[in-house]
Steps between C-alpha positions, in 0.01 A plus 500: 500500500626666828374330815402829667273587208335156509429540867364853454264389223371207706426716799332780312296245301317412825411850619387830347809674632819375681502785754121573517331390821226247431235550767286197417503150642506199260180351668158653442159436648275328240139409453296375212174669401408860458382774736562872464547538872827307467666811363436691830788542745269432797390159362612214727691244298642310790315178394640509145760252380862613450662431161809607305512726195704398201315172431143408416245441777432148357843396624416620851192295584236652278463218247357600166325814636413761238318830554541784749743511800665767712844557643556733796806628685544766769830698495646773716684765285764683710474877536873516412415417136256787454757770394645277223150392392395861468809582290452201271123503455383236741545131539461216254317168552635225282256205445689338212255284290155408613301214358277643360357841598520723810365803684740617763404714802711698741329594833162426338548719186550357151867541411494344156377209289618284212283286273123497530257347751185311411268564326749689287781248568842548337817325611792715612718201553791620287524851657735582786335708779678803644251742676614838634385571860456879545656645813161640625348149512767365745441481874860574596630298796166324521335188359400507130294238322559363150215297357517336156184365338587233242289328236635175341324399183640150489814296576746641751403803703644767733802722531739279314814700410783696657586760614228569756591791730431848630772760502566873452527599137867523400734432217303195398201714415651843424805412293374387161738299282359420158668309218450690175515298174393549145198280546272534809463123519881460546530279190801548273445387142827599331852364532662823620674537840237536776503822690271573799475851637413504876308809584525596874250747642544612858173622657648527844590827683860391536759386251565127440859388489624140492625202310293357219549124445378340176501138403346349188445130437370285223175313569722198573677689775832581333634841610584728213538837684621563854583867563496771766478880452506797726172701471380835623160647425413843645171558688220538251732422205550227255783344293569223254745214529584298188518122528684346199420132466662428165368267230278239652383164363121438457357436846386675817720682754431601861651823643519581877612846629558601851583856603637492850544814710603541860137530624282317242498302182307441179469183294357486149476182291407486134536272205562528122436270213729479198360375165269250674373359178850375424524293815567138394342225693425219249206263536590164650190298399522121560461286187146396592391857592228517227374156581491578871257779461297339222431210740409736777245667279354167397474394858318830589260457208409157630382657834140613495516864613173498700475877493283633786399859573370612840364851501618722787197710566669722764778592256280574196411855403262662250765470224710192603417141583764311700527124536710237666613263225605140536656266242700188469850507359793264433490191721126582570614760757239746610597867448306820562496863422285809482311610198351833409271581203323819423119489562424660164472237233771502243828346385803627690881464500628276777785539750649186652680612821757257638669524838829551672674229699319406820239779449118467489269637238193650655199678354668840560772399249247484212505767236302791649338625174187373328618492142701181519454150647747406772611163642740504799641148522640308799726236364539174692653545845391863520212679658177306475654239277671283770249216534709242314844667480649690791882475550514832676774769490789437507481166330279591200790550263653165592175298496580196285784692326686168474215361272438701186160332449376595855676834542253752639553754231401259227160489660501874585566598136216266391274672760550817299413334179184357660413857597517592136269209425259652752516842329437346163193324632336828591267663245583851636867467413645642183744225422697716261601726791636292792795625705696325778675718750677467837812576697787297646377142488203652311748640252634144441149362482416771242795394288412134541130547416579706188745231386301185581172645372637718227207475263260645759696760689497831312708711737757432778584757772742359756700705751808402704468136370616206714615146399765590247855405424551291811873449489567871486201577720651306790814706462354850478235475776505361854156352464386251376853370460535469875199267512646279236840484676319378806310253283823365347644468854197304624489276191860406416374198310343727238719635216509878475527461123173304506327785690631769260379284205151467656496877565576560133161364403326784679770764434318788324801585291450151338125561454527865377571407129150338481319822584307650206339802676653844551673539833550794730742421787565735796782468740646661818864582432586437872311173530690256723234231487465458127796703370486672157751242365252217523217714369697571178613141474142419406416827322795463261358167380175660381438522122194718511427873520632584846594792723620552857458762769766555763437662833849604610435528871258211537576165651277199484190718549426745228366846578124557518499675167580173324139379538373785282784458252410131467128556462557782247721276292245220502216734396716645224590164367140387510372816325309619810633859511 
């Protein structure tokens, strides 16, 4: 790959546009709590703390705070930018990803929102924010106020991604480059040469002329395409450019394009998957794999569960009763969760909701309907289940990883089985219709629960699953491989092979063949945290009715529509339509 192209891609990866002027500072005023007056320009925020965007507020002195918080920043927008802003339809405010939902104000007026706020809470974590600022709302040459109201439903919170910036709309927004393929999900199922047509649509009032650079790599980073082409698109016009990729082996491929002109630039990244169900990543079960988990289950069964329900009067409604639930799990560890059951007497399907890495399940995470029972579980070391086990983050993944009997995920997987015990103890649960679902770590926990309790789980709905195919995982993703490299450096006395063997006991690709329930797996094709390669390493070991959904432009957070897709699937499988 040419060095100049590498440099260009790195630079543009950090900012919305190489030549666009970002008017915002990296630091914002910040305060926890909620007050509508904090959106007003005249509000005095001089006593607020200053924090950075791009990382969760928990890493900046706000502990385990969940709930409402506000960000504010004042910015002077030069009069010299007005003419170009008028031509291009205003400015654009990039707020990247926000954990979880936001309402964003400009000079006291609502500019846009993503997700939903309580009492109709809905996470918008996976969505990138780009709000257009109309020209007439700008105080040109004067101070303008941006205020962002954030609600965090659990785990990390805040403005957590990049880019974050304010600039005049330009090529980044008005030149649309779209890969066109036979399937909208960018999955290729045949063995024919792969061809991608790049559609360029220029919505600017001037022509775009420049050099288009394209690189494509395998998910292991090998470059397979590195080309440059001269491109010209007339004002208001469009054209197609054909990208011939040849015959590709089963796997996933990342494509980056940069169109560089004299005054601006545009970057577009996308990914494709080629015959993903043919990806070969064989199980590597240790010889005592079956015995290992049989003993774990026996140890769990020897622990008296001591189920305890504590009604949460303030959270209950006319149709729903909500409880804090406590129980004892493997090693007599106390774990907790939140339980919802409909007020109307009856027997209902049950949803076991399991959580992502380092996140916290709270009552707002419970299923919002009143036609199913819901249990949102906090496994050991998470949320309100930290009394006896609390290694923290980072550190959780490595907690006793050198000892297969004490490794934290042995207990965490058994916590999920204990949660199934709880559901089976309830008279309102229809034990012929129990589903486990979750994303990321929750996706791995869903696989593990359906495998280790395969006679009682009737449906498994994971998305972007974690904890799979570790040897390849550490090659195709920067995290968590980086944590383990540091661990190996700090513990030279411990054999890396021993660690990989211990991880193989909890690897979901090794557990997948035990699953007896139907599985629907959903993935983000551009996921850098749990890349599609590791998702399919587990999926391809399933021997049950199964299906997958691919969101071609999603990363580790799936779009908001996924929630309804998931619930509709569960309802259909359980005959609730």
